[in-house]
N, C-alpha and C positions, 0 to 999 in steps of 0.2 A: 420555391420552397414553400412548405405546407405553414398553416398558422401555427401549428404546434412546435414544429423545428425552429420557427423564428423565436418562440418565447423561450425556447430551451437553449438557444445560442448563446454562448459565452459573451460575444460581442453585443449581444443585447441589453447585458447588464453592465457593460463598460470595461470588461476586463481587457487589459492590454494584451497585444498579441504575445510580448516576449514572456507574460506570466503565464499566458495559457500553454505556451510551448514548455515553460518550465514545469508546469503540472503533469504535463503529459510525460515528459521525461523522467520526472521524479517517479512516476508510476511504473516505468521501465525499470530504472536501476534499483529498486528497493527489493524486488524479487531476487536478484543476483545476492544482495547482502543476506536476505532471508535463507536463500538457499544455501550459502555458505555455512550458516549457523547451525542447520540441522542436517548436512551432508555425511557429518561423521569424519572419521580420520581419514578414510581413502579419498573422500570428495574433497577435503581441505586443499590437498596439493593441487587438483584440477581446478579449484575455483580460485588459488593464487595465481596460477597461471595466466587465468582470465583476467584478474584484477592488474596483473603486470601490464597488459596491454593499454595503449594510451587511450583506447575508445571505452576502456571501463571506468574511467574516471570522468563525471559529468564536466562540461566546461564552465569556465569563469562566468561566463554569460547565463548558463543555466543556475548554477550556485547562486548568484547575486540575485536572480529573480525569485529563488525560493526564499533567500535571506528576507528579501522584502515582503513577501508573503507572510513570513513568520512575526516580523516586526508588527505589521497590521493586525494579526491575530492576538499578538502579545497587548498591544494597544487597547483592544476590545475587551479581551478574556481578562486582561490583568494577572496573566500567568507569564511569568519571565522565562527567557530561555537563556543559554550560554553559548557565546560563538567561541570556538577554540581554534586557532590557528596553529598550524605546524610549520614552521619556516627552516627550510634546509638551503637556501640559495648562496650561503657562504661557502658551500662545499663545491667548488668549482667543478663542474663535469659530472658530478655525482647526485646533484640534488634531486633531480627527477627520478633516478632509480630508488634513492632513499624513500622519497614520498610515495611512489607506486608500492613499495613494501609497507610503508604505513597504512596505505589505503586498504591492503589486504589485510592487515593485522586488525584495523579497527572495523573493518567490514564484517568481521567475525565475532567483534567484542562488542560492539555496540548495539543499539535496539533498532528494530525497523522503524520507530517513529523518529529517529534522529536523521540527520541529512549529512551527505559527505559529498565533496566535490572541490575542483580548483577554485581557490579564492584569487589565486594569482597563477596563471597557466604556467605550469612546469616549476615553479618555484615556492609556492604557498598552498597548503592544502587546508581547506576549512570544514569544520565539523559542528553541526548545529545540535545541541542538546535541548531536547524540550522537556518539559515537567520535571524540572529540577529540585521540586519540592516547595512546599507550602511556607517554610521558615525563611529565616534572613538568606537570601541567595548568595550574598556577600561570604556569608559563614562556610557556604557550600562549595564555593569557589575552590579553596585549598584542597578540599578532600577528592572534588573531581580532578584536579591536576594532578594528585599524587596516585590516583587511581589509572589514570591515563599513562603516566610516566612509568608506572610498574608493569603495566601491560606490555609497553613497547620494550622495555629493558628485558623482559621475560621472553618476548618473541623474537626480538630483532638483537638482542644483545647489549649490554651496557656502552660498548663502543660506538655502534651505529645510532643507538637512542641519543647517546651524547651529543650527536651532531645535529639534533633537531632542537630548535628554539620553539618554545611553547608559550602562547600567550592567550588568556581567557578573558572574555569582556561578557558582562550581564546585560541584558536588555528587558525591560527598561531601565535607563540608566540610574543609578543613585544620584540624586541632587541635594546637595548642602548648601542651604542659604546662606550659612556663614563662610563658605568658600569662595572667596572673591577672585579666585583663578580658573574656577570650574568653566569647562567647554566641553561640548559634545566629543565622544570617542569617534573619532573618523573611521576607526576600523569596523564599525557596526554600520556605516553607510558608505560601501565601496562605490555606488553609483554617482555620488558626488562629484569626483574628480572628471569622469566621463561627461556627465552633464555640464560642468564648468568648460570643459574642452569643446564640447560640440557647440557651445554658444559663446565662445570666448570671444568673437568679434562684436556680438550684439551686446555683450556684458561691458567690453571696452567703450562701446558707444554711449552705453547707460552712464557710465561713471563720467565720460566727457560730458554729457547732458547735466549731469549732477554738479560738477564742478562749474560750468559755466551757469548754470541756471542759478544756483545758490549764491554764487559770488555777484551775479547781476541784479538778483533781488535784494540781496543784502544792501547794495550801492542805492537802487532804485527807490527801495523803501526806507533809506536811512532817516529822512525826515520824520516818517510815521514812528520809526523806532525811538527817535529821540522825544518826541512828544509823548509817546507811551510811557517812557522811562521818567519823565518829568511828573507825568499825572500821578504815576505809582509813589514816587517819591514825596509829593505834596500831600498824599491824601492818607497815608499810613506809614508807620515806623517800619523800618526793615530794608533789605536790599532790593534792588530792581529786579535783578535775575533770581531765578530759583533753579537750583541744580539739584537733580533727583536720579539717584542709581537706576539704570535700566538694563534690560537684557537686549543685546543686539543678536546678529547671526551667530549661530552655533552656540548660544547661551553666553557668549562674551560679554563682560559687563562695561558700561560707560556712562559718563556724567551728562544726563540729558537736560538741555536748557529750556527754559519757559520764563516769561515775564511772571513775577509774583503775583497771585490773584487772591492769597489767603493772608490773614494775621499771622504774624510770628508766633512761634512757641505755641502752636495747635497741636491737638492729639490726632495723629495718624491712625489710632485704633478705629475711629468712627468709620473712616474708609475701608479700612481691612475688614471690618465687619460687614460693611455693606457689599464690597466685592464677593466675599465669601458666599452672601446669600444670593449674589447675581449669577455665580458662576453653578451654584447648587439648584436655582430655580429652573422648574421644567417648562414653565410658560413664558419664559424671558423677561417676566417682570420681578420685582422685589415688593415683598408685601409692604403696604404703606407709602410706597413710592410710585403708584400707578403701574402702568404697563409696558413703559420703555425700559430698555435694557442700558441705560447711560452709565458710563464708568465715572462721570461726575455726578454727585448726589444732587437731586433737586433740592433747591432752597436750603444748600449747605451753609449753616450759621458761620462756619469759618472763612467763607468767601467775603471780601471787601466789596463795597458798592461799585467802584472801579473794576475790580476783578470779575464782577457778574457780566458787565459789558464786555470785557476782553474774552471770557470764555464763550458769550454768545456769539461774538464775531470771529472767534478762532484767533484773535490777534495775539492772545497769550502764546502760540505755537510759533509764532515767527523768528525766534531766537534758534530754533532748531535748524534753520538753514546753515548756521555754523557748525552743527554737528554733520550736517549733510556735507560741506565743504571739508570736513576734517574726515570724512569716509567713514563715520560712524554710523551713519544713517543714508538713506536714499532718498530722492524727492517722491517716489512711489514706494509702498511697500506696506506691511502690517504694522499696527502701532506697537511700539516697544513696551512690554510690560515691565512692572516693578518686581522685585524678588519676591515679595510676599504673595503676589497675585499668581506668579508662576508656580510657586510652591503649592497651590491650590488647584492646579491644573490637573485634570484627568491626563493619562499617558498620551493620547492621541490629539489633545490641545497642543502639547508641547511642539508639534510640527510647524505650526505656524511661526515660532520663534527661530527654528533650527534651520530652516531650509532656505529662507531669503534674508536679505537685509532689511531692517525696519524702515519705514517711510514716514515723512510728514503727512503725505494723503495716500489713500488707498481705496480698493474696491470697496470696502465696508463703509468707508466714509460717503462715497460718492452714491452708493446704492442701498445702503441700509442703515448706517450709523445707528442712532438710538432706538430706532424703530423695530430691530430686531432681537431676538435672544441671543445671549452668549454663545451657544452652540452655533446658531445660524451665523453669526458674526466670524467664528472658527471656521466655518465652512466657506464662506466667501474668501477668507484669506488663503485657505488650501486651494480653492480654486485658483486663485491669482497665482500661487506658487507653482501648481502643475501646469497652467496654460499662459505662464508668462511670456511676452514678447514686448519688442519696443513699441509696437503698434497699440497693445493694450496699455502700456505707460502713457503714450500719448493721448488716448481717450480719457484715461482716469485724469491727467493734467488738465485737459480741455473741460472736463465736467466738475472740476473741483471748484471754480470762482462761483458757478451757479449754486452749488451745495452749500458755500460759506454764505452767500449772499441771501440765501432763502432762510437760513438760520433753523431749518427743521431739524430736529433732533438734537440741537446744541444746547448745552446748559451751562 
């Protein structure tokens, strides 16, 4: 292979094979849709017969890969898209035929920048509508739904169109900080069930390790836990444990436990402002705080003398083993953010929360910690998400004691 071909090869830039196939397939089926739009009355019937064939509709694997590409594009461009699902599986024996007709109609009614394909083979058809407007996409959804429903009723008839259940999902998802029941919409992430199934045994082993490991550590460290509790109680007023709402996998909220390291009734706005500057910083540091991208403010006036020692040694994190035992966290994973932190995230930052369960320690803690900027921390977490394995967890667990004892990057 020539030097030039190596540089231009998709594999050279890390594009997964299934996504490269999806790109090629997408180039193949878009001309069919475009041809159906410009063929005229005589060509529409011929195009419809082509679309009625099974091979005319891209497979679920291809459509899911295109959906993944659109998510990545939307994360970077901040331009949302709408995923529309057409479900006719309740019509026993006729669902595939109805959806083939739907594909034919939508192929002539949608734009060439939109994508059509099987979301679920033979049962659910998917449509990705890009460039849905610059305003509030939630307001645009009812308009789009009405438009699509009208098209189907005109072309298929009210009876057939009535057999199709339509659902619309906007990406990136709207997140409401005050909605405690919010979680990621699974329809936008169809690859999750397949990934979970492909690593079901490994994930089961990971959970066993979490239960046994957290239980054993809580028992083994009980004298230290008791000593820390006494020191906190004797040196400052307030409870021993501090409960804080955090976001776990899929954005589900839980109460994260820590030993209290601050004086009671402190103002959280100090940390909120600091995190905002940290996320926005381009060089990884915060003006006036040095060059380290710590999530804990250096020389924070709200922290007690004992609290400083606990933070420096990471002893304040020990109660989180109870969160692990309760299946809210794992021994290894990205650190769980607080809601106001998640609210400040760019869209691509959110993946570090959605894709895996948060952990007590992780790749960032043992390889970067406060020595890297926020974006680099997120990249380390995303690297962990994409390359997770039991062996990677073992390596991180083995590296954690050294990172804790060194105290480098801890505040």
